[in-house]
LODREN-246847 format. One line per 2 residues: number of its first residue (from 1); for each residue z, y, x of C-alpha. Coordinates in steps of 0.001 Angstrom, whole numbers, plus 524288, in hexadecimal, padded with zeros to 5 digits. Each point is the difference from the previous one (the first is absolute). Layout:
% LODREN-246847
NUM	Z/Y/X  ... $
This chain:
% LODREN-246847
1	8000C/8003B/7FFF7  7FC87/80D29/80537 $
3	80999/80B75/801D3  8044F/805E7/7F2FB $
5	7FD71/80ECC/7FF2D  80CC0/80612/7FB23 $
7	7FC01/80E26/7FFC9  7F7C4/8070A/7F599 $
9	7F20F/803CE/80396  7FCC5/80E5A/7FF2C $
11	7F222/80606/7FEE0  7F492/8001E/7F754 $
13	7FF05/7F12A/7FE91  80C7D/80079/7F866 $
15	7FAAF/806D5/7F35B  8034C/7FEBA/7F1DF $
17	7F6A2/800F1/7F462  80723/80AD6/7F9EA $
19	7FD4E/80879/80BFA  7F178/7FC95/80047 $
21	7FE2A/80212/7F160  80296/80E85/801BE $
23	7F28F/80231/8056D  7F35D/7F9AD/8040B $
25	800B4/80287/80F08  8003D/7F196/8024F $
27	7F1A7/7FF3B/7FAE9  7F56F/80296/80998 $
29	7F3CA/80633/7F956  7F37B/7FDA7/806C3 $
31	7F8FA/80CE1/80347  7F1A7/8024C/7FDAE $
33	7FDEB/7FFA5/80E89  806AB/7F308/80121 $
35	7F806/7FA12/7F4AD  7F3AF/80556/80647 $
37	803B1/7F8D6/80CD9  802C6/7F372/7F87E $
39	7F2BF/80151/7F8C0  7F92E/800C3/80CC7 $
41	806EA/7F43F/8058C  7FCC5/7F809/7F3D8 $
43	7F182/803BC/8014C  80031/7FB9E/80DE4 $
45	80598/7F26E/7FC55  7F601/7FE58/7F51E $
47	7F49D/80382/80900  8041D/7F51E/80889 $
49	7FFAF/7F699/7F474  80EA1/7FD66/80045 $
51	80AB3/7FEC4/7F5FD  80F1C/7FEC4/80018 $
53	80616/7F885/80672  7F451/7FC0F/80893 $
55	7FFB1/80BFB/808D0  80817/804CB/80B8C $
57	80743/80C78/80309  7F463/8049A/8084D $
59	7F723/7FF5F/7F3DD  80891/80973/7F82A $
61	7FEB7/80CDE/80706  80A3D/80A15/7FD15 $
63	8025F/8073E/80C9D  803BC/80C43/7F8FE $
65	80B0B/7F947/7F8B5  80806/7FBA7/80BFD $
67	80B18/80934/7FD0E  800D6/7FC02/7F1E5 $
69	7FFD2/7F14C/8038D  80AB5/802D8/80A71 $
71	8080E/8068B/7F585  7FE8F/7F43F/7F6B6 $
73	8043E/7F66C/80B06  80BFB/8088D/8043C $
75	80447/80246/7F245  80074/7F14D/7FCBC $
77	80832/7FC86/80B8E  80829/80C0C/802E4 $
79	7FF85/807E4/7F338  802A8/7FC27/7F224 $
81	7F948/7F305/801C3  7F5B5/800FA/7F567 $
83	7F3C9/8084D/7FC3D  7F88C/8024A/7F3DD $
85	7F2B1/804E9/80328  7F8DC/805EA/7F467 $
87	7F28D/805C9/7FDCC  7F5DA/7F56D/8032E $
89	7F4C2/80354/7F690  7FEEF/7F37A/7F844 $
91	7F723/806F8/7F623  7F545/7FF53/809AC $
93	80446/7F484/80896  7FC2C/7F216/7FD12 $
95	80A6C/7F580/80259  7F931/7FBFC/80C8A $
97	7FFC6/80DDE/804E4  80E6B/80207/7FD46 $
99	802CD/7F368/8070A  7F8C3/80496/80BA8 $
101	8087A/80C2D/80077  80C77/7F845/7FE2E $
103	7FC86/7F572/809D2  7FACB/80A1B/809F6 $
105	80C83/80849/7FEC3  80837/7F3DA/801B5 $
107	7F8D5/7FCA6/80C3A  8033D/80D6E/805BE $
109	80E30/7FF17/7FBEF  802C2/7F1EE/80499 $
111	7FBDA/7F1F6/8015A  7FD20/7F8BD/7F2DB $
113	8060E/7F298/7FFC9  7FDF7/7F493/7F6D8 $
115	80755/7FF73/7F318  7FE92/7F1D3/7FD01 $
117	7FCD6/7F319/806EF  7F21D/801D6/7FA7F $
119	7FE8D/80B61/809F8  7FEBD/80B39/7F633 $
121	7FFB3/80D1F/806F3  7FCFD/8085C/7F44F $
123	807A7/7FAB0/7F48F  7FC17/801F6/7F1A8 $
125	80BBF/80294/7F700  7FBC3/7FB5B/7F2AF $
127	8061E/7F83D/7F51A  7F889/7F315/80086 $
129	80833/7F9D1/7F543  808E1/7F7B5/808B0 $
131	80E33/7FD21/7FCF9  80997/805CB/80996 $
133	80A24/7F5B9/7FC1C  7F776/7F5DD/8073B $
135	80840/80144/80C48  7F71E/7F70F/80881 $
137	7F3FF/8085F/8001E  7FFDB/80CCB/7F8A8 $
139	802D8/80D6C/805A9  80396/80C1D/7F82D $
141	7F391/807C7/80283  7F7DD/7F565/7F890 $
143	807A7/80311/7F358  802CE/80AFA/7F703 $
145	80F13/7FDF7/7FFE1  80A4E/8099A/80469 $
147	8022F/7FE45/80E9A  80DFA/802EE/80490 $
149	8026B/80921/80B61  7FC02/7F8EB/80C60 $
151	7F987/801B6/80D35  7F36B/7F9D9/804FE $
153	7FD59/7F8E1/80D29  7FA28/80A1F/808E0 $
155	803D8/80D19/80625  7F8DA/806F1/7F54B $
157	7FA1C/7FC4B/7F2BE  7F5D4/8087E/7FA10 $
159	7F9ED/80074/7F22F  7F3AE/806E1/7FB74 $
161	7FEF2/8012C/7F12B  7F263/7FDAB/7FB08 $
163	803EF/7FF19/7F15B  80C8B/800DD/7F99B $
165	80494/7F792/7F4BD  7FEAA/8032E/7F15E $
167	80EBB/80209/7FFC7  80B8C/7FD3D/80A04 $
169	7FE54/7FCD9/80E23  808C0/80AEE/804D0 $
171	802AF/7FFFD/80E84  80E01/80282/80497 $
173	805EE/80108/80D77  80D94/8014A/80594 $
175	805A8/802A7/80D87  80589/7F3F4/805FB $
177	80722/808F6/80986  806AA/80794/7F54E $
179	803C9/7F3D5/7F97B  80567/7FA39/80C9A $
181	8087E/80C64/8015E  804EC/7FDD4/7F265 $
183	80389/7F1D9/80286  80703/80468/80C6E $
185	8081C/809CF/7F7E7  80298/7F837/7F394 $
187	7FF9A/7F163/80439  80008/7FEAD/80F0D $
189	80458/7F21D/7FE36  7F2B5/7FC99/7FB76 $
191	7F990/80322/80CB3  804F5/7F3BF/806E2 $
193	7F910/7F871/7F527  7F3E2/80781/8009A $
195	7FE29/7FEB6/80E83  80046/7F0FB/7FEBA $
197	7F366/7F853/7FF33  7FB00/7FC7A/7F295 $
199	7F5E3/7F5B3/7FC49  7F391/806D7/7FAE6 $
201	7F5C7/7F85D/7F896  7F26C/80114/80586 $
203	7FA59/7FCDB/7F269  7F4E4/7F71C/80491 $
205	7FC65/8088B/80B8F  804E7/7F65D/809E3 $
207	7F667/7F916/8089E  7FF55/7F165/80201 $
209	80C89/7FB3F/80666  806FE/80D80/7FDF0 $
211	80CCB/7FFCC/7F819  7FE05/805DC/7F2B9 $
213	80B64/8096D/80299  80384/808E1/80B24 $
215	80D3F/80541/80401  801B7/80F03/80166 $
217	80ADF/80976/7FD61  7FF28/80BB0/7F669 $
219	80473/809E6/809DE  7FDC9/800B7/80E96 $
221	80426/80A29/80A00  7F813/7FEBE/80C82 $
223	7FD5B/8099D/80AE4  8059B/80B9D/7F8CD $
225	7F91B/7FE03/7F333  8043F/7FA28/7F31F $
227	7F5F3/7F77D/7F8CF  800BE/7F99D/7F2C5 $
229	7F8D0/7F486/7F9D6  80365/7FDF9/7F1D9 $
231	7F830/7F69B/7F776  80AB4/7FA84/7F698 $
233	7F68D/7F7F9/7F7CC  7FB7F/7F8B5/80C21 $
235	80DD5/7FD6A/8040F  80350/7FB1A/7F271 $
237	7F461/7F719/7FEE7  8030D/7FA9E/80DE3 $
239	80C3B/7F9CC/7FA0E  7F805/7F629/7F8CA $
241	7FA05/7FBE1/80CF8  80C29/8000C/80880 $
243	80996/7FAB5/7F5E1  8098C/80A6C/804AC $
245	803E3/809D8/7F538  80467/80DAD/80312 $
247	80E13/8028F/80017  80740/808F8/7F6C8 $
249	80207/809EB/80A7B  7F1B2/7FFA3/803D1 $
251	7FC0D/80232/7F14A  80957/80B3D/7FF19 $
253	7FA3C/80678/80C60  7F217/7FE63/7FAB9 $
255	80468/80577/7F2D5  80590/80BDD/80604 $
257	7F347/80260/80765  7F874/7FE99/7F34B $
259	8098E/8093E/7F8C1  7FD05/80A6D/80A46 $
261	7F126/7FE29/80007  7FFDB/8012A/7F134 $
263	808E7/80C1D/80015  7F779/80BBA/7FC51 $
265	8070F/807D9/80AC4  7FAAA/7F714/80A7F $
267	7F267/7FC8F/7FC6B  7F3E6/80855/7FCD7 $
269	7F555/7FBD6/7F68B  7F178/80313/8017F $
271	7F403/7FC22/7F80B  7F567/7FD6C/8095B $
273	7F364/80629/7FB3C  7F271/7FB85/803C3 $
275	7FDB0/80407/80E09  80E67/800C8/803E9 $
277	803F4/7F93A/80CCC  80DC3/7FC19/801DA $
279	805DA/7FBA7/80D46  80D67/7FB09/8013A $
281	80818/7FC3B/80BF9  8051A/7F230/7FC82 $
283	80BF4/80105/80887  80574/80C58/7F9E2 $
285	7FAB4/800E5/7F209  800D4/7F6DA/7F474 $
287	7F4CF/7FFFC/7F615  7FEB1/7FB09/7F226 $
289	7F66A/7FF67/7F497  8024C/7FFE2/7F196 $
291	7F8A3/7F627/7F71D  7F366/80449/7FA4F $
293	7F5BA/7FD9A/7F5AB  7F1BC/7FED8/8040B $
295	7F3D3/8042F/7F906  7F7EF/7F4BA/7FA4A $
297	7F3D9/80400/80751  7FF5F/7FA08/80DCE $
299	7FA6A/80CAB/8062A  80B72/80829/7FAD3 $
301	80B1E/7F724/80436  80A9C/804C2/808DF $
303	7FB40/7FE99/80DEB  80619/8038B/80CF8 $
305	7FC7D/7FD06/80DCC  80ACA/7FC94/809C6 $
307	8013A/80109/80E83  80A1D/7FA55/80953 $
309	800A7/807EA/80C9B  8068D/7FE9A/80CFA $
311	8026D/80D48/804ED  7FE08/80523/80E36 $
313	80D4D/8062A/7FF6D  80655/7F554/7F82D $
315	80DE1/7FBE6/80348  803B5/7F3E3/8079F $
317	80714/7F677/7F7A8  80975/7F550/803A6 $
319	7FB24/7F234/8018A  8076D/7FB30/7F458 $
321	7F981/80A3D/7F782  7F1D2/7FA12/80191 $
323	7F94E/7FB6D/7F46C  7F3A7/7F72A/7FEEC $
325	7F472/8000F/7F75E  7F4C3/7F685/80285 $
327	8066B/7FC65/80CD2  7FEEA/80D4D/80517 $
329	80C33/80744/80494  802E2/80C23/7F81E $
331	808B7/80881/807C5 $
């Protein structure tokens, strides 16, 4: 078990939803100049006969946006830990063109990594009619159910909204750092529990010969940085595979985390509009989604694209905090 941090963390990563709700300074609006530069980069990719994700960073030329990209990278690791980028002109972009922008921007921000053992680099978030209660195979993004606050398995997760649902599908985020500070103040006895390793269900993403569960703690403090990994549904479904139930103390610790993430003082809600790009640091921010109702027409259904990025300035994490998808270490 790693060293337990017993001091509150100060700074912009420890934010509360009530503070952010007072203004929209956390939304980055694309300028006309930035959109013009992105348009030019898209045209260059198309002239080469390429589509996302089948092109490289060198194919998406945005030399004039270096400072903007550097700001995004720094804000995700050293700032508030999330970005909402708004203003992509979906009224004149096709899905393929928007995907080129998104993939190209992601290449300049970090290194895309696979999101499943099938090797997906650009994930499609759509309800395909699967049942999330099928613990062995189904992941939440394949359904329309409410997803509890959790983290994903990379330095940063990004989403691009192509189309939103007929109703619902609200995105919510909460600072894991602010929640850690609250645990330290109100229930410091939970920290010893949350630094212990928990079995996490790989939900069918294990490769041949790999265990269907991996062991990783909820919190880790390593080389001066606090990191969080919280996927309660995966911990709970792992119990059926290990035969080891959670203790009452462990359940109480998880319940306290959930009570904080659902507290309106801690989280902030946003409806991602078509063209919105959201990027979240998985080690410092929880994210959630409400259930939604889709349109009947296939071309109107809710559809988001997802990236998992390893960042050039990403933190080092402890060996016991690694996680594996498709046999590839996510750290």
